[in-house]
N, C-alpha and C positions, 0 to 999 in steps of 0.2 A: 476732287473731297477736300476737304481742309478733318486734321488729324487734332485732337485734342491732347497739349503735352502733361506728359505726365509733371503729376507735381510732386516733391518731398516735403512731406510733414515733418515739422520739429523735433516730436521723436524718431524718428527715422537719424538722424546726425546727432545731437547732440541736446539732453538739459538738465542738470542742475544737482546734481545727482544729491553729494554732501546734506546741501543742504535739503533735499527730500527728505535723505533720511534721520537726521539732527529730528526734524519736525513727527517722523512716519514715532519715531521710541519717542520723541514725548508724551507723545497721547499714550504711550500702556500709563500713566499718574495721572493720567486725569478723570475723576471723581463726581466734575460734575457735567450735567452737557452734551459727552456724549453718552454715544448708544446704547451705547458696553453697561449700559448703567438700566436702560432700558433693560432689555437685558443678554444673557455672556449667548454665543452664538461659537463658534471653533473653528478657522481659519475666514476671522469678520476679519476683511483690510482694511487701511491705515487712510486713513479717509482723506489724513496729505496728501501719500502715490496717491487716491485715486483720484484728486482734482486735479495734479499737478499731471497727471495721463490724459487725460479726460479736456483741458486745454490744448499739451504738448499733441494728441493725431488731430486732432480740430484747424491747429496753424499751422499758414504754411513758412516748412524752411525760410530762408530768406534766399537760398542760391536756386527760389523758386521763381523765386522773377528776379533775373539778372537784368531789365529793361532798372529795376528802382538801388535793382542792389549790382552795380554793373564789380563792384572786384574784391574780393579776400576781404581785403581791411572793412568793404563798407557789412558784406558780409555779420562777420564776424564784428562790428557794431552793434546792427538791427539783432543779432543773436545774444547782447550783453546783455541790450533791453528786455528784449520777454525773454532769458533768461530772469534779469533782476523780478520780473512781473510772476515768473512760481514760485519764486524767493520769498517776497510778499504774499501769496495767495497760500502758502504753504501753511500761513502761519497761522497757530488756534486762535490764538486773540481776534485773526483778519480774517475766520472761517465764516463770523455778521457783517464784519465791513463793507459796507454798501461801495466804497471811493474804488475798492481792494478792487471788488469780487467785476464790477464794472467797464475797472481796465481792462478788465481776463475778458471780458462779455463783447469790448468793441471788440477786439482783438478776431476771439470766435468768429465774429457777421462778417467782419473785414474780408477772411480765408473761404467762408458758406459764402458768397453770394448775399451780403445784410442780412443773412432769417441765421436766428442760432438753429443745427438740425434739432432732429431725436436721438434722445439714444435707447435702446433697447435691451434688457438684460435681460434674458432668462434664466437664465444660475442666478436671481438677484440672495442668495442665501439672507445673510443681517444686512441685504440692503443699504451697501460701502454705496457704493457703483447710482445706483437712482437718484440717491444720499445732493451725492459730492452732484452731479449733472442738471437737478433740482435748481440750485445751489449758485451754482451757473447761469440759472437765467433757463437752460436746454428742454424740452419736454423733456418728463421720466420714465419711462415702464418696466419694470419689472415682472419677472415671472417664476412660480419656486414648487418643484413636486412637495416640497416637503406642509405641512401645514400649515408650523408653528415660524417658517421664512414670511410663507403668506400673513399671519400678521405683527410681522414685526414690520413687512412693508404699506399694511392699511394701517399703523395706529406715527410710524415716525415717516411717510412716506404720499397717500394717498388721504387720509382724512385733514390734517394740518391746515392742509392748504386750499379746502371748502369754505372758512377759515378764517383767512388772512386777512390779520384788524378789525376786526368781530370782537369787540366787546361782547362781557361772558350775561348772558343767561340766570345767571344764579340774582335769589335774594339778596344776600344778604350785601352785605359790606364792599367796593370794589376797592378795589384794590390800587388801582389809576385809574388818572381820565382819560384817558387813549391810550391805544393797544395797535402794539404791533405785530405782526407774520400772527401769531396760532399762537399769543397770550393771553389773549380771551379765552382759548380754550384753553389755553394748560389752566385760568384761575377755577374754570371752570371741573377740571378732570376735579384738583388736588379741595373740591371744598363739597360734591357732590361722599369724598373723597372720604372725608373726616367724617359727613352725614354717616356712613354708610359703616368707620370702625364702627362710632358712636352708638349707631346705632345693633350693631354686633358684639357690639361690650356688654352692652345690659343686657342681651339674651344669652347668653354664652360665656359673660367674666366672670362667671364665682366657679368653670372647668383649670384661672389660669392665677392659682391665688399665688400673692409676691412670696418667696422668703425669705427665714433668719440667714442674714450673714457676721461667721462667726467673726469674732473679735480683730481675728490676722487682719481681714476687711474689713475694720470696723464697722461693723454691728448693725443694728436696725434692721428698719424692712427693705429686702429691691426688688427688679424690677425683674423676672425671667427672661432670660434673651434670646434662649434656644429653648431646642424639648428636645430630648434623647425617643425615634418611634420603633418601635420593632413591634411586629404582629408572635401574641401570642396562643401559646398550646395552652390545659390541663394538665395539668403535677399528675405523674407520672406513681410517685410515690404515694401508694394506693395512701397510709397513716395521715398524705399532703390532701390533702381526695379536695377538690371542691376548687381549690386555684390558681391563679391559673402566672402559668412563667411565659420571658418576653425570650422569647430564644434571634440570642444576641450570638453571636461571632467568640466576642473579645467584651469584656468592661470599661474597656482602656482607652480618653476623651483626652488625651494626648502623653503618647509613644516616646515623645524625646529623648534621650534619658539626664537624666538628673531634673523633669521637668512634668516626673509624671503626673498625669492624672484619670482618677477612676472612680469608677459605683461600681462601691462596695456594699451588698444584697448579704440585706440582714433579715432572715428566717426566722420564725416563731411561729414553731409548731404546738404549743399553747391554744395558742392566739389564732395558727390556723392563716396566716397574716408574713407577707415578703412587705419590702422597703428598699431605696437606694438611698446608699451617702458617697455623697462625695468627697472624695479617701486627695488627699496632694502630696505625702509621702509614706513612705513605712517600708515594708522589709525586704532584697530582692524576693524574699518564700512569697509576698505577698502580695508585688505587683506582677509575679506566676499565677500563682492566680486567680486573680484578674487576668491575661489575656488566655481563660479556659473559655467565659465563654457556655452556652447552652444549647449550644447542634450537636449533634448524635457525635459522639464521640470524642467527644469537649470535656465526657469528665465532670456532663450536672450531678448535681446532690440533691435537690429538690425537689 
């Protein structure tokens, strides 16, 4: 009876860690086209590391083929060639480079009987592993108990391939003549997203008015880029009944020493009104008041 000899994979012997680590660290500063811009996910695996690990765990180490690489020198030379593929593979700019990706696919096929094997990640989370498996041409599958992870997987891995190389369907002016990968789907999402934003603005835009900028910030009108939300309760002060008071631990927007920014409550008991003014400079006593807030035991006085 013939027994099959176990073949070591490249990852069991050596991989170019320095290049992988450098590419993984660089990903932290990428803001365009990276999955982290789709949705933040804790413990997200670096895409470069996932690409490298998938490749290295599927490709045979040269020591597993003594007939082709009989000496240590020949094995070292072949390993160095495979390292170069990984070093090119982990570079962010090469993540859509078909020539680089196909070189990796060729090596995987060679070690896997001429086919690209399926990859399954049962705890896919942010989707890095199935995404990179798909990029390498491997049939990719993922699952997760967290519905947010499932949504990320659908948006990033499941749906885009269904529209591969298809043009957009929106009735507006098309951005280009030919569409690669999911570019057509992306253009549709942008077009209909803009359409929904315009409809929403017509309906509720009046609830988000512009603000008057102080002279030190150039003056004039400006759009609000962030809104502070808080739950409210009726004021416990009998003389101020009928007015809702926000529940907040404090009114600080920026607590950095020397650069404090906070909201100052402006109470008008005559008109029974409450508004807030953004303050950027003040005494220690004023800043201390801003840290009190309106929660129980925090000195609520209106």
